C-alpha positions in Angstrom: -185.7 125.2 129.2 -182.5 127.1 127.6 -179.5 124.5 126.5 -176.0 125.5 128.8 -173.6 126.5 126.1 -170.3 125.0 128.2 -171.6 121.4 127.7 -170.6 120.0 124.4 -172.7 116.8 123.1 -170.7 114.0 122.7 -169.8 112.8 119.1 -172.4 110.4 117.9 -169.6 107.6 117.2 -168.9 107.8 121.0 -171.9 108.1 122.1 -173.0 104.7 120.3 -170.0 103.2 121.5 -170.5 104.1 125.0 -174.1 102.4 124.3 -172.5 98.8 123.5 -172.1 96.6 125.9 -169.2 94.5 126.4 -170.3 91.7 124.4 -171.4 93.9 121.7 -168.0 95.7 121.7 -166.3 92.1 121.8 -168.3 90.9 118.6 -167.3 94.5 117.1 -163.1 94.4 117.4 -163.1 91.0 115.9 -165.5 92.0 112.9 -163.0 94.9 112.3 -161.2 94.9 108.8 -157.9 96.7 110.2 -158.0 93.2 112.9 -157.7 91.1 109.4 -155.1 93.4 108.4 -152.9 93.2 111.2 -153.2 89.4 111.8 -151.8 89.2 108.2 -149.5 91.8 108.6 -148.1 89.3 111.4 -148.7 85.8 109.6 -146.4 87.5 107.3 -144.0 88.2 109.2 -143.6 85.1 111.7 -144.0 83.0 108.3 -140.6 84.9 107.0 -138.9 84.5 110.5 -139.7 81.3 111.0 -138.8 80.2 107.7 -135.1 81.6 107.7 -134.2 80.4 110.8 -134.5 76.9 109.8 -131.1 77.6 108.7 -130.4 78.0 111.7 -132.4 75.6 114.7 -134.1 73.2 112.1 -137.4 72.6 110.4 -139.0 71.1 113.3 -137.9 73.7 116.1 -138.7 76.2 113.7 -142.2 74.7 114.2 -142.1 74.3 117.3 -141.0 78.1 118.2 -142.9 80.2 115.0 -145.9 78.6 114.4 -147.7 75.9 117.1 -146.9 78.6 120.2 -148.8 81.5 121.4 -145.9 83.9 121.5 -142.6 83.5 119.5 -139.2 85.2 121.4 -137.4 86.4 118.2 -133.8 86.7 118.8 -132.4 89.5 116.4 -128.6 89.4 116.4 -126.5 92.6 117.3 -123.0 93.5 115.9 -120.6 90.3 115.9 -120.0 87.3 118.1 -117.8 87.9 121.8 -115.5 85.5 122.9 -117.0 85.0 126.8 -115.0 82.6 129.3 -117.6 81.0 131.4 -116.6 79.7 135.1 -115.1 82.0 137.9 -112.0 81.6 136.4 -110.7 81.6 133.0 -109.8 77.9 132.9 -112.2 76.7 130.7 -110.6 74.8 127.8 -112.6 76.6 125.0 -114.2 80.2 125.2 -117.6 79.9 124.5 -118.7 82.5 121.5 -121.5 84.3 122.3 -123.7 86.7 120.1 -125.8 89.8 121.7 -128.7 90.1 120.5 -132.5 91.4 121.5 -135.7 89.2 122.0 -138.5 90.9 120.5 -141.7 88.7 121.4 -144.2 88.2 118.4 -147.4 86.5 118.0 -147.2 82.9 116.8 -149.3 81.5 114.2 -151.1 79.1 116.9 -152.5 82.9 118.1 -153.2 84.2 114.6 -154.5 81.6 113.2 -157.4 81.4 116.5 -158.3 85.4 116.1 -157.9 85.0 112.1 -160.9 82.3 113.1 -163.1 84.0 114.9 -162.2 87.4 112.7 -163.9 85.0 109.7 -166.6 84.1 111.5 -167.8 87.3 113.0 -167.0 89.5 110.1 -167.3 87.5 106.6 -170.0 84.8 108.5 -172.2 86.6 111.2 -172.3 90.1 109.6 -171.7 89.9 106.4 -174.7 90.8 104.1 -176.6 88.0 102.8 -178.8 88.0 99.7 -178.4 86.3 96.2 -175.5 88.3 95.1 -173.5 87.0 98.4 -173.7 83.2 98.6 -170.3 83.0 96.3 -168.2 85.3 98.7 -170.0 82.9 101.7 -169.1 80.3 100.4 -165.4 80.9 99.9 -164.9 82.6 103.5 -166.7 79.3 105.1 -163.8 77.3 103.0 -161.0 79.4 104.7 -162.8 79.0 108.0 -162.8 75.2 107.9 -159.0 74.8 106.2 -157.9 77.0 109.7 -160.6 74.4 111.9 -158.9 71.6 109.7 -154.8 72.3 111.0 -156.7 72.7 114.9 -158.1 69.0 114.7 -154.6 68.0 112.9 -152.4 70.0 115.5 -154.1 68.6 118.4 -155.3 65.0 116.9 -153.0 63.8 114.8 -150.2 60.9 114.9 -147.7 60.0 113.0 -144.4 57.8 113.2 -142.9 55.2 111.3 -142.8 51.4 109.9 -139.4 50.1 109.0 -140.1 46.2 107.8 -137.6 44.0 106.6 -138.6 41.3 103.8 -141.4 38.9 104.9 -142.2 40.7 108.3 -145.6 41.4 109.5 -146.1 44.5 112.0 -149.7 45.8 113.3 -147.5 49.1 115.1 -146.0 52.6 114.5 -143.6 54.1 116.5 -143.9 57.8 117.4 -141.1 60.2 116.0 -141.1 62.6 118.8 -143.2 61.3 121.7 -141.4 59.3 124.6 -142.7 56.8 127.2 -141.4 54.9 130.1 -142.6 51.2 130.2 -143.0 49.2 133.1 -143.6 45.7 132.3 -143.7 42.7 135.1 -141.4 39.8 133.1 -143.3 36.6 133.9 -142.1 33.3 133.2 -144.5 32.3 130.7 -143.4 34.4 127.4 -146.4 33.6 125.1 -148.3 35.2 128.5 -150.4 38.6 127.0 -148.4 41.2 127.7 -149.7 44.1 130.3 -147.7 47.2 130.6 -148.1 50.8 132.9 -147.0 53.4 130.5 -146.2 57.0 131.6 -146.1 59.5 128.6 -143.6 62.0 128.3 -145.9 64.9 129.1 -145.2 64.0 132.6 -141.3 63.9 132.8 -140.5 66.1 130.2 -140.0 69.0 132.4 -137.9 67.2 135.1 -134.9 69.1 133.5 -133.4 71.2 136.6 -131.3 69.6 139.1 -133.0 68.6 142.2 -136.0 68.5 140.8 -137.8 64.6 140.4 -141.3 63.5 140.5 -142.8 60.5 142.4 -145.1 57.7 140.1 -147.4 55.2 142.3 -149.5 52.3 141.2 -151.9 50.0 143.1 -150.5 46.6 141.1 -146.4 47.5 141.7 -145.0 46.9 145.0 -142.5 50.2 144.5 -142.7 53.9 143.2 -140.8 55.1 140.9 -139.3 58.7 141.3 -138.0 60.0 137.8 -135.5 63.3 138.0 -132.6 64.7 135.5 -134.4 64.2 132.0 -132.4 65.1 128.8 -133.7 66.0 125.6 -130.9 64.7 123.6 -128.0 62.5 126.0 -125.4 59.7 125.6 -124.7 57.7 129.1 -121.2 58.4 129.4 -118.8 56.0 132.4 -117.3 58.6 135.0 -113.6 58.2 136.3 -113.4 55.7 140.1 -112.9 59.3 142.0 -116.1 60.6 141.1 -118.3 57.6 141.6 -117.0 57.3 144.9 -118.0 60.9 144.9 -121.2 60.3 143.8 -120.5 63.1 141.2 -122.6 64.8 138.4 -125.4 62.4 139.6 -123.5 58.7 138.1 -125.0 55.7 138.6 -123.4 52.6 138.4 -120.2 53.8 137.0 -122.1 56.4 134.5 -123.9 59.7 133.9 -126.0 61.5 131.7 -124.4 63.8 129.6 -126.5 66.3 127.5 -126.0 67.1 123.6 -127.0 69.8 121.7 -130.5 69.2 120.3 -130.3 67.7 116.7 -132.6 69.7 114.0 -134.3 67.1 113.2 -136.2 66.0 116.2 -136.7 62.5 116.2 -132.8 62.0 115.4 -132.9 63.3 119.5 -132.2 60.3 122.0 -133.4 60.9 125.5 -132.7 59.9 128.7 -133.7 59.9 132.4 -132.6 59.1 136.1 -135.2 56.2 137.4 -135.1 55.1 141.2 -137.0 52.8 143.1 -138.4 53.5 146.7 -139.1 50.0 147.9 -138.3 47.1 146.6 -134.1 47.4 146.4 -134.6 51.2 146.1 -131.8 50.2 142.7 -131.1 53.9 140.7 -130.9 53.5 137.1 -130.1 55.3 133.6 -133.1 55.0 131.6 -131.7 55.8 127.7 -133.6 55.8 124.6 -131.3 54.0 122.5 -130.7 51.2 124.9 -132.5 47.9 123.1 -133.4 46.0 126.0 -135.4 47.2 129.6 -133.9 48.0 133.1 -134.6 44.7 135.1 -135.7 45.4 138.9 -136.5 43.0 141.5 -139.5 44.2 143.9 -141.5 41.7 146.1 -140.0 38.2 145.1 -141.0 39.7 141.6 -139.4 41.2 138.2 -140.2 44.1 136.3 -138.6 45.7 133.3 -138.5 49.3 132.9 -137.5 50.9 129.7 -137.3 54.6 127.7 -138.9 54.5 124.3 -140.6 55.6 121.9 -144.2 55.2 121.7 -145.8 52.9 119.5 -149.8 52.9 118.5 -151.5 50.0 117.1 -153.2 49.5 114.1 -156.9 47.9 113.4 -154.7 46.2 110.8 -151.5 44.4 109.8 -149.0 45.0 106.7 -146.0 42.3 105.3 -143.5 43.7 102.8 -143.6 41.0 100.4 -140.6 43.3 98.0 -139.2 46.6 98.5 -137.6 47.9 95.2 -135.2 50.9 94.6 -133.6 52.0 91.4 -131.6 55.0 90.8 -131.3 57.1 87.1 -128.0 56.1 86.0 -124.8 58.5 87.2 -127.1 59.6 90.1 -128.8 59.3 93.2 -132.6 60.4 92.6 -134.7 58.1 92.8 -136.0 56.9 89.9 -138.2 53.4 91.5 -139.4 53.8 95.4 -141.7 50.6 95.0 -142.8 48.5 98.5 -145.1 45.6 97.5 -146.8 44.5 101.0 -149.7 42.7 102.0 -152.4 43.8 104.4 -153.9 41.5 106.7 -157.3 42.7 108.3 -160.5 40.4 109.4 -158.5 37.7 107.9 -158.5 38.8 104.7 -155.5 39.5 102.7 -155.2 42.5 100.1 -152.2 43.0 97.8 -151.3 46.4 97.7 -148.4 48.6 96.0 -146.9 51.6 98.2 -145.1 54.1 95.9 -143.5 57.7 96.8 -146.7 59.2 95.3 -149.4 56.8 95.8 -150.0 56.1 99.5 -152.0 53.8 101.1 -154.9 55.6 102.5 -156.9 53.3 104.9 -159.3 53.7 108.1 -158.1 56.8 108.7 -154.2 55.7 108.2 -152.0 57.0 105.8 -148.7 55.2 104.7 -146.3 57.3 102.9 -143.0 55.6 101.3 -140.7 57.4 103.0 -137.4 56.0 103.5 -135.2 52.3 103.4 -132.0 51.1 105.2 -129.9 50.0 105.9 -127.8 53.5 104.9 -124.7 51.5 104.3 -125.8 49.0 102.3 -124.1 47.7 99.1 -125.2 46.3 95.9 -126.9 43.3 95.9 -127.7 43.6 99.9 -131.6 42.8 101.3 -132.6 46.1 101.9 -135.7 47.2 104.5 -138.7 50.3 103.6 -139.8 52.5 106.0 -142.8 53.9 106.1 -144.3 57.2 107.4 -147.0 56.8 108.9 -150.0 59.8 109.5 -153.0 59.3 112.0 -154.8 62.7 111.1 -158.7 62.5 111.8 -159.0 65.9 109.3 -156.6 64.1 106.4 -159.0 65.1 103.7 -160.3 68.3 104.9 -158.3 70.6 103.5 -159.2 68.9 100.4 -162.6 69.5 100.6 -162.2 72.9 101.8 -160.4 73.6 98.3 -163.5 71.9 96.3 -166.0 74.8 98.6 -163.4 77.1 97.8 -163.5 76.8 94.1 -167.5 76.5 93.9 -168.1 79.9 96.0 -165.7 81.9 93.8 -167.0 80.2 90.5 -170.4 80.7 91.9 -168.8 84.5 92.6 -167.4 84.6 88.9 -170.4 83.5 87.1 -172.3 86.2 88.7 -170.3 89.0 88.5 -170.2 87.7 84.7 -173.8 87.9 84.2 -174.1 91.2 85.9 -171.3 92.6 83.2 -173.2 91.0 79.9 -176.6 92.6 81.3 -174.8 96.0 81.4 -173.0 95.7 78.3 -176.2 94.7 76.7 -178.1 97.8 78.1 -175.6 100.1 76.5 -175.3 98.2 73.7 -179.3 98.6 73.4 -179.2 102.5 74.7 -176.4 102.8 72.0 -179.0 101.3 69.2 -181.4 103.6 70.4 -179.4 106.9 70.3 -178.4 105.5 66.5 -182.3 105.0 65.7 -182.9 108.6 66.9 -179.7 110.5 65.4 -181.2 108.7 62.3 -185.0 109.5 62.2 -184.0 113.3 63.0 
């Protein structure tokens, strides 16, 4: 049979590509060296813009926007700021300066690390050559994969906060830096009775930021429903005038309303606020504010309840007592010379004396206590100081160290193999040279 010259044969690469299934194509895509280069390029870009943005929006906000996100919306300013008067009429006290900008979507650090993880697994482990020459590189690449996985575990399951202790004060809990909760507790007449409280995590109400948005929470042990609305990340209660209160303007409650403030660069400095309303019982409404040291007391079905917005607290499997705090600075400076807390750890009826310094944290049962600060900030010489510890519970706390050890072992094996191969080649060249010299001398 003669072939039709008008029909062209498909290139081998195209034929091979068309014969691959969907799973094989996805695997080949993640094995691509070009994908690795692209991910590393965007990691460089996101690290650069994320680091520079810390000047304007702060460290925590920059981490959330660029490194903990799937997509990062980066704004590039165009030209100089322009004064814009907001409102229907030009009656605002101060014009607002707005800078024209263009928004560029960038892959966030979270997405990039996921892609890099699968790229290394597929390309550097599964699809890599495996023989006696490659164990070092396989171990080194596995250490990088392990390090990325450690970051994933840390991001999703790490808990961190602080514990402040006065001298001779003992505590078995620490307070979160960033997470808020609403605590509902029935107030018992017997103060010695064990405390029981219902907890509403901020993940269930922090999205209630727009007017008219509300969410109702119910529980079988409560004789009322709790309706939450008007959440503000950073705010303060302010008193409103009599006319505003008579009209219930701006959502004022009991002569007060929440005034929203600009978020602080340090997220832990923000003071959240929210409006709570009872459905059932007295039907009262109140403002819950993060800095209020006491609960909002309400009555329903002849029972009293305390409702409070506060930072989430975590219980520890042991307790610490501050015995002595020592803080010394170098003469003539504010640079710390000695930053030391003498504490006693109580666990299972045992006591242990421990020193926590700036460079020597306490590590125990998956918790790490760093010496981070002290107070009060306006303390004078001779005043009693309290000590502040940063507390971190991280399941992958030591995994980066293990990853570095694995990487050192892998690179060490690879280096020794290359060195031995080089020495063998050098010895062979010397032997060939000696043979040439011997042959020339005989001639």
